[in-house]
NUMARTI-26769 format. One record per residue (C-alpha): residue number from 1; residue in three letters; x, y, z. Coordinates in nm, 3 decimals. Example, Ala and Ser with C-alpha at 12.3 -4.5 7.8 and 13.67 -1.06 7.14 Angstrom:
BEGIN
- 1 | ala | 1.230 | -0.450 | 0.780
- 2 | ser | 1.367 | -0.106 | 0.714
This chain:
BEGIN
- 1 | met | -0.875 | -2.652 | -4.252
- 2 | lys | -0.561 | -2.858 | -4.211
- 3 | arg | -0.463 | -2.910 | -3.848
- 4 | leu | -0.127 | -2.769 | -3.740
- 5 | thr | 0.109 | -3.048 | -3.642
- 6 | tyr | 0.452 | -2.883 | -3.635
- 7 | pro | 0.596 | -2.771 | -3.295
- 8 | cys | 0.546 | -2.397 | -3.343
- 9 | gly | 0.186 | -2.456 | -3.444
- 10 | arg | 0.116 | -2.671 | -3.138
- 11 | ala | 0.282 | -2.416 | -2.912
- 12 | leu | 0.069 | -2.138 | -3.061
- 13 | ile | -0.249 | -2.340 | -3.006
- 14 | val | -0.152 | -2.404 | -2.643
- 15 | leu | -0.077 | -2.035 | -2.590
- 16 | ile | -0.414 | -1.934 | -2.735
- 17 | lys | -0.587 | -2.183 | -2.506
- 18 | met | -0.399 | -2.042 | -2.207
- 19 | leu | -0.495 | -1.686 | -2.293
- 20 | ala | -0.857 | -1.800 | -2.325
- 21 | val | -0.835 | -1.959 | -1.979
- 22 | ile | -0.698 | -1.634 | -1.834
- 23 | leu | -0.976 | -1.435 | -2.001
- 24 | cys | -1.238 | -1.669 | -1.855
- 25 | ala | -1.071 | -1.643 | -1.514
- 26 | val | -1.078 | -1.262 | -1.529
- 27 | cys | -1.449 | -1.267 | -1.615
- 28 | ala | -1.516 | -1.516 | -1.335
- 29 | gly | -1.319 | -1.298 | -1.094
- 30 | val | -1.524 | -0.991 | -1.179
- 31 | ile | -1.851 | -1.182 | -1.136
- 32 | leu | -1.747 | -1.333 | -0.801
- 33 | met | -1.628 | -1.000 | -0.664
- 34 | tyr | -1.947 | -0.827 | -0.778
- 35 | ala | -2.163 | -1.099 | -0.622
- 36 | val | -1.993 | -1.082 | -0.284
- 37 | tyr | -2.019 | -0.702 | -0.280
- 38 | cys | -2.397 | -0.735 | -0.310
- 39 | leu | -2.406 | -0.882 | 0.041
- 40 | pro | -2.532 | -0.657 | 0.326
- 41 | thr | -2.258 | -0.527 | 0.555
- 42 | asp | -2.444 | -0.459 | 0.882
- 43 | ser | -2.331 | -0.781 | 1.051
- 44 | met | -1.982 | -0.741 | 0.903
- 45 | asn | -1.944 | -0.402 | 1.069
- 46 | arg | -2.077 | -0.540 | 1.396
- 47 | his | -1.816 | -0.814 | 1.395
- 48 | leu | -1.552 | -0.561 | 1.287
- 49 | leu | -1.622 | -0.365 | 1.606
- 50 | glu | -1.596 | -0.686 | 1.809
- 51 | ser | -1.255 | -0.747 | 1.653
- 52 | ala | -1.108 | -0.415 | 1.764
- 53 | ala | -0.995 | -0.549 | 2.103
- 54 | val | -0.754 | -0.797 | 1.941
- 55 | phe | -0.584 | -0.529 | 1.733
- 56 | glu | -0.573 | -0.284 | 2.023
- 57 | glu | -0.399 | -0.548 | 2.236
- 58 | glu | -0.154 | -0.679 | 1.974
- 59 | gly | -0.073 | -0.379 | 1.756
- 60 | ser | 0.038 | -0.389 | 1.393
- 61 | tyr | 0.325 | -0.639 | 1.391
- 62 | pro | 0.322 | -0.864 | 1.701
- 63 | arg | 0.556 | -1.162 | 1.727
- 64 | tyr | 0.345 | -1.473 | 1.776
- 65 | leu | 0.626 | -1.703 | 1.896
- 66 | ser | 0.920 | -1.562 | 2.089
- 67 | trp | 1.165 | -1.835 | 1.981
- 68 | cys | 1.142 | -1.801 | 1.602
- 69 | ser | 1.055 | -1.567 | 1.315
- 70 | ser | 0.679 | -1.539 | 1.353
- 71 | thr | 0.575 | -1.177 | 1.298
- 72 | leu | 0.202 | -1.144 | 1.237
- 73 | asp | 0.094 | -0.892 | 0.975
- 74 | asn | -0.198 | -0.742 | 1.168
- 75 | phe | -0.147 | -0.426 | 0.962
- 76 | thr | -0.267 | -0.601 | 0.646
- 77 | asp | -0.522 | -0.815 | 0.830
- 78 | ala | -0.684 | -0.495 | 0.957
- 79 | leu | -0.683 | -0.356 | 0.605
- 80 | met | -0.852 | -0.676 | 0.484
- 81 | leu | -1.126 | -0.649 | 0.747
- 82 | leu | -1.183 | -0.279 | 0.679
- 83 | thr | -1.215 | -0.356 | 0.308
- 84 | ala | -1.455 | -0.644 | 0.372
- 85 | ala | -1.682 | -0.432 | 0.594
- 86 | tyr | -1.683 | -0.117 | 0.378
- 87 | asp | -2.042 | 0.002 | 0.327
- 88 | gly | -2.009 | 0.313 | 0.110
- 89 | glu | -2.281 | 0.433 | -0.125
- 90 | gln | -2.094 | 0.354 | -0.448
- 91 | pro | -2.244 | 0.093 | -0.684
- 92 | ala | -2.152 | -0.267 | -0.604
- 93 | met | -1.944 | -0.308 | -0.919
- 94 | glu | -1.739 | 0.003 | -0.844
- 95 | lys | -1.673 | -0.117 | -0.488
- 96 | ala | -1.579 | -0.463 | -0.614
- 97 | met | -1.324 | -0.320 | -0.855
- 98 | ser | -1.195 | -0.023 | -0.652
- 99 | leu | -1.178 | -0.208 | -0.317
- 100 | tyr | -1.247 | 0.086 | -0.090
- 101 | tyr | -1.177 | 0.100 | 0.282
- 102 | glu | -1.188 | 0.376 | 0.542
- 103 | leu | -0.890 | 0.508 | 0.734
- 104 | thr | -0.870 | 0.762 | 1.014
- 105 | pro | -0.651 | 1.046 | 0.879
- 106 | glu | -0.280 | 1.008 | 0.962
- 107 | leu | -0.337 | 0.664 | 1.117
- 108 | gly | -0.278 | 0.314 | 0.983
- 109 | pro | -0.527 | 0.030 | 0.935
- 110 | val | -0.487 | -0.113 | 1.288
- 111 | glu | -0.549 | 0.219 | 1.463
- 112 | ser | -0.831 | 0.300 | 1.219
- 113 | leu | -1.000 | -0.032 | 1.294
- 114 | val | -0.973 | 0.028 | 1.670
- 115 | leu | -1.132 | 0.373 | 1.624
- 116 | his | -1.384 | 0.252 | 1.364
- 117 | gly | -1.703 | 0.454 | 1.396
- 118 | lys | -1.554 | 0.683 | 1.663
- 119 | ser | -1.371 | 0.939 | 1.449
- 120 | gly | -1.368 | 1.094 | 1.104
- 121 | thr | -1.246 | 0.878 | 0.818
- 122 | ala | -1.114 | 0.914 | 0.466
- 123 | thr | -1.201 | 0.667 | 0.190
- 124 | val | -0.905 | 0.494 | 0.024
- 125 | glu | -0.899 | 0.255 | -0.274
- 126 | tyr | -0.666 | -0.035 | -0.350
- 127 | ala | -0.774 | -0.121 | -0.704
- 128 | arg | -0.451 | -0.273 | -0.835
- 129 | tyr | -0.506 | -0.603 | -0.651
- 130 | trp | -0.790 | -0.851 | -0.693
- 131 | glu | -0.815 | -0.923 | -0.319
- 132 | gly | -1.008 | -1.236 | -0.410
- 133 | tyr | -0.995 | -1.354 | -0.049
- 134 | leu | -1.300 | -1.128 | -0.004
- 135 | ile | -1.524 | -1.390 | -0.163
- 136 | phe | -1.464 | -1.593 | 0.154
- 137 | leu | -1.385 | -1.320 | 0.407
- 138 | lys | -1.699 | -1.111 | 0.357
- 139 | pro | -1.945 | -1.400 | 0.420
- 140 | leu | -1.734 | -1.524 | 0.711
- 141 | leu | -1.708 | -1.177 | 0.865
- 142 | ala | -2.087 | -1.160 | 0.852
- 143 | leu | -2.090 | -1.468 | 1.078
- 144 | met | -1.793 | -1.421 | 1.313
- 145 | asn | -1.533 | -1.179 | 1.445
- 146 | tyr | -1.156 | -1.177 | 1.393
- 147 | arg | -1.078 | -1.395 | 1.693
- 148 | gln | -1.319 | -1.661 | 1.565
- 149 | leu | -1.182 | -1.625 | 1.212
- 150 | arg | -0.835 | -1.704 | 1.343
- 151 | leu | -0.962 | -2.017 | 1.517
- 152 | leu | -1.140 | -2.132 | 1.202
- 153 | asn | -0.828 | -2.062 | 0.999
- 154 | arg | -0.611 | -2.274 | 1.230
- 155 | ile | -0.853 | -2.566 | 1.207
- 156 | ala | -0.883 | -2.536 | 0.828
- 157 | gln | -0.507 | -2.518 | 0.773
- 158 | leu | -0.447 | -2.817 | 1.000
- 159 | ala | -0.712 | -3.016 | 0.810
- 160 | ala | -0.557 | -2.917 | 0.476
- 161 | ala | -0.211 | -3.019 | 0.597
- 162 | val | -0.336 | -3.357 | 0.722
- 163 | leu | -0.512 | -3.417 | 0.390
- 164 | leu | -0.193 | -3.353 | 0.193
- 165 | leu | 0.017 | -3.575 | 0.419
- 166 | trp | -0.239 | -3.854 | 0.389
- 167 | leu | -0.235 | -3.825 | 0.010
- 168 | met | 0.144 | -3.826 | 0.006
- 169 | lys | 0.147 | -4.154 | 0.200
- 170 | arg | -0.126 | -4.306 | -0.017
- 171 | lys | 0.031 | -4.203 | -0.348
- 172 | gly | 0.381 | -4.326 | -0.272
- 173 | tyr | 0.535 | -3.996 | -0.159
- 174 | ala | 0.590 | -4.105 | 0.203
- 175 | pro | 0.968 | -4.034 | 0.195
- 176 | tyr | 0.889 | -3.665 | 0.139
- 177 | ile | 0.659 | -3.627 | 0.439
- 178 | leu | 0.944 | -3.529 | 0.673
- 179 | pro | 1.075 | -3.263 | 0.427
- 180 | met | 0.720 | -3.127 | 0.398
- 181 | leu | 0.680 | -3.109 | 0.777
- 182 | leu | 1.014 | -2.931 | 0.814
- 183 | thr | 0.915 | -2.690 | 0.538
- 184 | trp | 0.594 | -2.600 | 0.718
- 185 | ala | 0.788 | -2.561 | 1.043
- 186 | leu | 1.013 | -2.308 | 0.868
- 187 | leu | 0.715 | -2.091 | 0.764
- 188 | pro | 0.634 | -2.133 | 1.062
- 189 | phe | 0.295 | -2.304 | 1.045
- 190 | pro | 0.151 | -2.177 | 1.379
- 191 | ala | 0.212 | -1.813 | 1.287
- 192 | thr | 0.089 | -1.858 | 0.930
- 193 | ser | -0.241 | -1.996 | 1.060
- 194 | gln | -0.276 | -1.690 | 1.287
- 195 | ser | -0.240 | -1.440 | 1.004
- 196 | leu | -0.509 | -1.416 | 0.738
- 197 | thr | -0.265 | -1.231 | 0.512
- 198 | cys | -0.021 | -1.521 | 0.500
- 199 | ser | -0.284 | -1.795 | 0.470
- 200 | asp | -0.385 | -1.766 | 0.104
- 201 | val | -0.061 | -1.901 | -0.044
- 202 | phe | -0.054 | -2.183 | 0.210
- 203 | tyr | -0.400 | -2.301 | 0.102
- 204 | ile | -0.321 | -2.267 | -0.268
- 205 | ser | 0.007 | -2.459 | -0.241
- 206 | val | -0.145 | -2.735 | -0.024
- 207 | phe | -0.466 | -2.790 | -0.220
- 208 | gly | -0.278 | -2.751 | -0.548
- 209 | ser | -0.035 | -3.020 | -0.433
- 210 | cys | -0.331 | -3.244 | -0.345
- 211 | val | -0.470 | -3.206 | -0.697
- 212 | leu | -0.127 | -3.278 | -0.844
- 213 | leu | -0.089 | -3.600 | -0.645
- 214 | leu | -0.439 | -3.716 | -0.740
- 215 | arg | -0.411 | -3.645 | -1.112
- 216 | arg | -0.042 | -3.672 | -1.193
- 217 | glu | -0.050 | -4.026 | -1.336
- 218 | arg | -0.336 | -3.937 | -1.571
- 219 | trp | -0.149 | -3.626 | -1.687
- 220 | gln | 0.154 | -3.823 | -1.800
- 221 | gly | 0.236 | -3.737 | -2.162
- 222 | thr | -0.030 | -3.464 | -2.183
- 223 | gln | -0.036 | -3.085 | -2.168
- 224 | arg | -0.240 | -3.089 | -1.847
- 225 | pro | 0.054 | -3.000 | -1.618
- 226 | leu | 0.101 | -2.677 | -1.814
- 227 | phe | -0.260 | -2.579 | -1.751
- 228 | phe | -0.235 | -2.690 | -1.389
- 229 | phe | 0.052 | -2.449 | -1.324
- 230 | leu | -0.128 | -2.181 | -1.525
- 231 | gly | -0.423 | -2.224 | -1.289
- 232 | met | -0.195 | -2.207 | -0.986
- 233 | gly | -0.059 | -1.874 | -1.108
- 234 | ile | -0.411 | -1.743 | -1.170
- 235 | leu | -0.532 | -1.845 | -0.824
- 236 | thr | -0.227 | -1.695 | -0.655
- 237 | ser | -0.274 | -1.365 | -0.837
- 238 | phe | -0.645 | -1.359 | -0.751
- 239 | phe | -0.621 | -1.441 | -0.380
- 240 | asp | -0.276 | -1.335 | -0.261
- 241 | phe | -0.171 | -0.995 | -0.132
- 242 | leu | 0.186 | -1.030 | -0.266
- 243 | thr | 0.314 | -1.215 | 0.041
- 244 | tyr | 0.521 | -1.518 | -0.067
- 245 | pro | 0.348 | -1.609 | -0.396
- 246 | leu | 0.623 | -1.822 | -0.551
- 247 | val | 0.565 | -2.096 | -0.291
- 248 | ser | 0.246 | -2.188 | -0.479
- 249 | phe | 0.472 | -2.288 | -0.768
- 250 | gly | 0.782 | -2.412 | -0.589
- 251 | ile | 0.620 | -2.673 | -0.362
- 252 | pro | 0.400 | -2.840 | -0.629
- 253 | val | 0.678 | -2.841 | -0.890
- 254 | cys | 0.906 | -3.018 | -0.641
- 255 | leu | 0.640 | -3.282 | -0.583
- 256 | tyr | 0.600 | -3.321 | -0.958
- 257 | phe | 0.968 | -3.403 | -1.000
- 258 | cys | 0.960 | -3.627 | -0.694
- 259 | gly | 0.729 | -3.848 | -0.899
- 260 | glu | 0.967 | -3.862 | -1.197
- 261 | gln | 1.179 | -4.175 | -1.238
- 262 | lys | 1.543 | -4.072 | -1.297
- 263 | pro | 1.467 | -3.777 | -1.525
- 264 | ala | 1.744 | -3.666 | -1.760
- 265 | phe | 1.845 | -3.314 | -1.663
- 266 | val | 1.787 | -3.141 | -1.998
- 267 | pro | 1.431 | -3.274 | -2.057
- 268 | ala | 1.348 | -3.207 | -1.690
- 269 | met | 1.485 | -2.855 | -1.719
- 270 | lys | 1.268 | -2.794 | -2.026
- 271 | lys | 0.964 | -2.902 | -1.825
- 272 | phe | 1.065 | -2.680 | -1.536
- 273 | val | 1.099 | -2.378 | -1.764
- 274 | leu | 0.764 | -2.448 | -1.930
- 275 | phe | 0.590 | -2.496 | -1.595
- 276 | gly | 0.744 | -2.175 | -1.464
- 277 | ala | 0.641 | -1.986 | -1.777
- 278 | ser | 0.286 | -2.120 | -1.741
- 279 | trp | 0.264 | -2.016 | -1.376
- 280 | ser | 0.408 | -1.671 | -1.459
- 281 | leu | 0.167 | -1.624 | -1.748
- 282 | gly | -0.126 | -1.708 | -1.523
- 283 | tyr | -0.002 | -1.481 | -1.243
- 284 | val | 0.084 | -1.179 | -1.458
- 285 | gly | -0.209 | -1.227 | -1.695
- 286 | met | -0.463 | -1.245 | -1.414
- 287 | trp | -0.310 | -0.948 | -1.237
- 288 | ala | -0.307 | -0.739 | -1.556
- 289 | gly | -0.666 | -0.846 | -1.614
- 290 | lys | -0.762 | -0.670 | -1.290
- 291 | trp | -0.592 | -0.350 | -1.398
- 292 | val | -0.776 | -0.349 | -1.731
- 293 | thr | -1.120 | -0.444 | -1.598
- 294 | ala | -1.095 | -0.201 | -1.304
- 295 | ser | -0.997 | 0.080 | -1.541
- 296 | leu | -1.283 | 0.001 | -1.779
- 297 | leu | -1.549 | -0.046 | -1.512
- 298 | thr | -1.457 | 0.243 | -1.280
- 299 | gly | -1.305 | 0.503 | -1.512
- 300 | gln | -0.993 | 0.525 | -1.295
- 301 | asp | -0.642 | 0.501 | -1.436
- 302 | val | -0.566 | 0.178 | -1.250
- 303 | ile | -0.320 | 0.061 | -1.516
- 304 | gln | -0.087 | 0.356 | -1.470
- 305 | asn | -0.107 | 0.333 | -1.092
- 306 | ala | -0.032 | -0.040 | -1.099
- 307 | ile | 0.262 | -0.003 | -1.338
- 308 | tyr | 0.414 | 0.264 | -1.114
- 309 | ser | 0.370 | 0.040 | -0.810
- 310 | val | 0.530 | -0.258 | -0.984
- 311 | gln | 0.824 | -0.047 | -1.098
- 312 | phe | 0.876 | 0.087 | -0.746
- 313 | arg | 0.843 | -0.252 | -0.574
- 314 | ser | 1.084 | -0.413 | -0.819
- 315 | gly | 1.326 | -0.122 | -0.807
- 316 | thr | 1.643 | -0.062 | -0.607
- 317 | val | 1.542 | 0.254 | -0.422
- 318 | leu | 1.353 | 0.295 | -0.094
- 319 | ala | 1.093 | 0.568 | -0.037
- 320 | glu | 1.357 | 0.760 | 0.160
- 321 | gly | 1.586 | 0.758 | -0.144
- 322 | asp | 1.838 | 0.502 | -0.017
- 323 | thr | 1.965 | 0.246 | -0.268
- 324 | ile | 1.910 | -0.123 | -0.190
- 325 | arg | 2.192 | -0.365 | -0.258
- 326 | leu | 2.089 | -0.712 | -0.367
- 327 | ser | 2.316 | -0.863 | -0.103
- 328 | asp | 2.122 | -0.670 | 0.163
- 329 | val | 1.795 | -0.819 | 0.039
- 330 | tyr | 1.935 | -1.172 | 0.055
- 331 | leu | 2.094 | -1.125 | 0.396
- 332 | arg | 1.787 | -0.960 | 0.547
- 333 | asn | 1.554 | -1.239 | 0.439
- 334 | leu | 1.804 | -1.511 | 0.527
- 335 | gly | 1.861 | -1.356 | 0.868
- 336 | glu | 1.489 | -1.356 | 0.943
- 337 | trp | 1.450 | -1.714 | 0.818
- 338 | ala | 1.744 | -1.835 | 1.028
- 339 | arg | 1.582 | -1.716 | 1.353
- 340 | ser | 1.431 | -2.057 | 1.415
- 341 | pro | 1.551 | -2.387 | 1.564
- 342 | phe | 1.398 | -2.559 | 1.261
- 343 | phe | 1.656 | -2.384 | 1.046
- 344 | leu | 1.921 | -2.591 | 1.226
- 345 | leu | 1.709 | -2.906 | 1.189
- 346 | phe | 1.688 | -2.846 | 0.815
- 347 | trp | 2.067 | -2.835 | 0.782
- 348 | leu | 2.104 | -3.138 | 1.010
- 349 | phe | 1.866 | -3.321 | 0.776
- 350 | cys | 2.084 | -3.229 | 0.478
- 351 | val | 2.406 | -3.328 | 0.654
- 352 | ala | 2.257 | -3.662 | 0.763
- 353 | ala | 2.144 | -3.727 | 0.404
- 354 | val | 2.491 | -3.650 | 0.268
- 355 | val | 2.650 | -3.886 | 0.522
- 356 | leu | 2.413 | -4.167 | 0.420
- 357 | leu | 2.478 | -4.097 | 0.052
- 358 | leu | 2.853 | -4.119 | 0.100
- 359 | lys | 2.820 | -4.480 | 0.208
- 360 | lys | 2.847 | -4.755 | -0.056
- 361 | asp | 2.898 | -4.503 | -0.338
- 362 | arg | 2.540 | -4.378 | -0.320
- 363 | phe | 2.660 | -4.026 | -0.394
- 364 | ser | 2.651 | -4.095 | -0.768
- 365 | his | 2.270 | -4.096 | -0.754
- 366 | leu | 2.271 | -3.721 | -0.693
- 367 | arg | 2.350 | -3.663 | -1.062
- 368 | glu | 2.015 | -3.817 | -1.156
- 369 | his | 1.812 | -3.555 | -0.969
- 370 | leu | 1.989 | -3.225 | -1.033
- 371 | ile | 1.661 | -3.066 | -1.146
- 372 | phe | 1.585 | -2.981 | -0.783
- 373 | leu | 1.877 | -2.738 | -0.771
- 374 | pro | 1.727 | -2.485 | -1.018
- 375 | val | 1.403 | -2.509 | -0.821
- 376 | ala | 1.596 | -2.429 | -0.503
- 377 | cys | 1.723 | -2.107 | -0.665
- 378 | leu | 1.372 | -1.969 | -0.725
- 379 | pro | 1.367 | -1.749 | -0.411
- 380 | leu | 1.692 | -1.582 | -0.516
- 381 | ala | 1.537 | -1.499 | -0.853
- 382 | trp | 1.225 | -1.361 | -0.682
- 383 | tyr | 1.427 | -1.133 | -0.453
- 384 | leu | 1.613 | -1.008 | -0.758
- 385 | met | 1.288 | -0.918 | -0.937
- 386 | ala | 1.108 | -0.778 | -0.631
- 387 | arg | 1.402 | -0.617 | -0.455
- 388 | asn | 1.226 | -0.322 | -0.291
- 389 | his | 0.928 | -0.528 | -0.177
- 390 | ser | 1.144 | -0.812 | -0.044
- 391 | tyr | 1.367 | -0.574 | 0.149
- 392 | ile | 1.085 | -0.379 | 0.316
- 393 | his | 0.856 | -0.676 | 0.388
- 394 | phe | 1.127 | -0.927 | 0.477
- 395 | phe | 0.926 | -1.043 | 0.781
- 396 | phe | 0.698 | -1.239 | 0.547
- 397 | thr | 0.889 | -1.251 | 0.216
- 398 | phe | 1.150 | -1.470 | 0.389
- 399 | lys | 0.892 | -1.749 | 0.356
- 400 | glu | 0.992 | -1.777 | -0.011
- 401 | leu | 1.309 | -1.945 | 0.116
- 402 | thr | 1.104 | -2.248 | 0.218
- 403 | ile | 1.120 | -2.339 | -0.153
- 404 | phe | 1.497 | -2.363 | -0.120
- 405 | ala | 1.463 | -2.586 | 0.186
- 406 | phe | 1.200 | -2.817 | 0.037
- 407 | ala | 1.379 | -2.849 | -0.298
- 408 | leu | 1.712 | -2.929 | -0.132
- 409 | met | 1.554 | -3.185 | 0.102
- 410 | cys | 1.370 | -3.346 | -0.191
- 411 | phe | 1.700 | -3.358 | -0.382
- 412 | phe | 1.873 | -3.553 | -0.106
- 413 | thr | 1.569 | -3.764 | -0.018
- 414 | lys | 1.501 | -3.876 | -0.373
- 415 | ser | 1.868 | -3.951 | -0.437
- 416 | leu | 1.892 | -4.159 | -0.119
- 417 | trp | 1.562 | -4.335 | -0.184
- 418 | glu | 1.665 | -4.430 | -0.537
- 419 | ala | 2.003 | -4.553 | -0.410
- 420 | leu | 1.840 | -4.775 | -0.147
- 421 | arg | 1.595 | -4.912 | -0.402
- 422 | ala | 1.880 | -4.991 | -0.643
- 423 | glu | 2.061 | -5.175 | -0.363
- 424 | arg | 1.752 | -5.381 | -0.282
- 425 | glu | 1.705 | -5.474 | -0.647
- 426 | ala | 2.073 | -5.573 | -0.671
- 427 | gln | 2.038 | -5.802 | -0.368
- 428 | thr | 1.737 | -5.979 | -0.516
């Protein structure tokens, strides 16, 4: 059979390969979730009881740091622990796909966890998500309680951050270390490491960025970056609880363009669109794969339930019936993000960069790196698509705005760096 060589043919082959990757990922996800649900839950429930004191003391949404936006989502963390420790009599595959947990009637996850084993409960399912974090959380909960899990999470996130910074220095990305540190400060990092819910995207973006830095040179001129971003979308869909998922695309794609030498805007924009489409295909494809497999393996109508949830979370109406204006979504998230001294440092960084670029006609170098500006707009597009969700959960969806900060800082940093290098070359 003659090999297809024309552009449409190559694109079709790549798409088929991507769909095959998603199918394999869905199968792997089902197997991993089934395997982890075969583990005994006695020690998990023991450590769940030990964890109750933390939730009783802190409540559902404590503020970790008084001087910045740092609300901890103990509500969802409690739900995660209750799901991990669930020991119902259903078959392991049904539990892995339906993701049951027990709630005390008329109470939320935090109160139900505090009263776990002391009052009557009702079984609830959350089948529309993968909740892939359970492949790590269930074994860890068998070994330690929530307080110890937090400590381990802080250590692991710090180690991951140090690894990425070391790789950035080693691979020639040292000028972008300060923007990366400021970006993490805007999350903020200490609060993110205290909340299991907000940790998944951090790990995916950091380790994904490490892989990108290690392999980028070998990927030059190949289709590998497309499959890399496809994989990032798949991993985000599998592990994340719809917190600030776009960061797993925005940070690595910025680093990718930081490694480009004076890219023309149109070719760079084509790459950006293709990378974004690959990430989106992986994210949506993996998520839809859960709906289909859960429906087939449990007999529930998970697809219909998920579609309704997506329509509601992307809609313009609150549960109370009030209409949400897009401007309110933007202002609410921006207001939460701005409640930090690092927000001022970010703008001081940008102002200082502009001042330095104005000297010796360096400002002209900005035109060579305009690709960072569309990247900076990604959070605005996300809030548009997920208006209801971003309005209600602004206390963690504001973290999407760190893409804006990192992209803008990379824009100024790369422009200034290239200007200084051009001046050095002119002097020699």
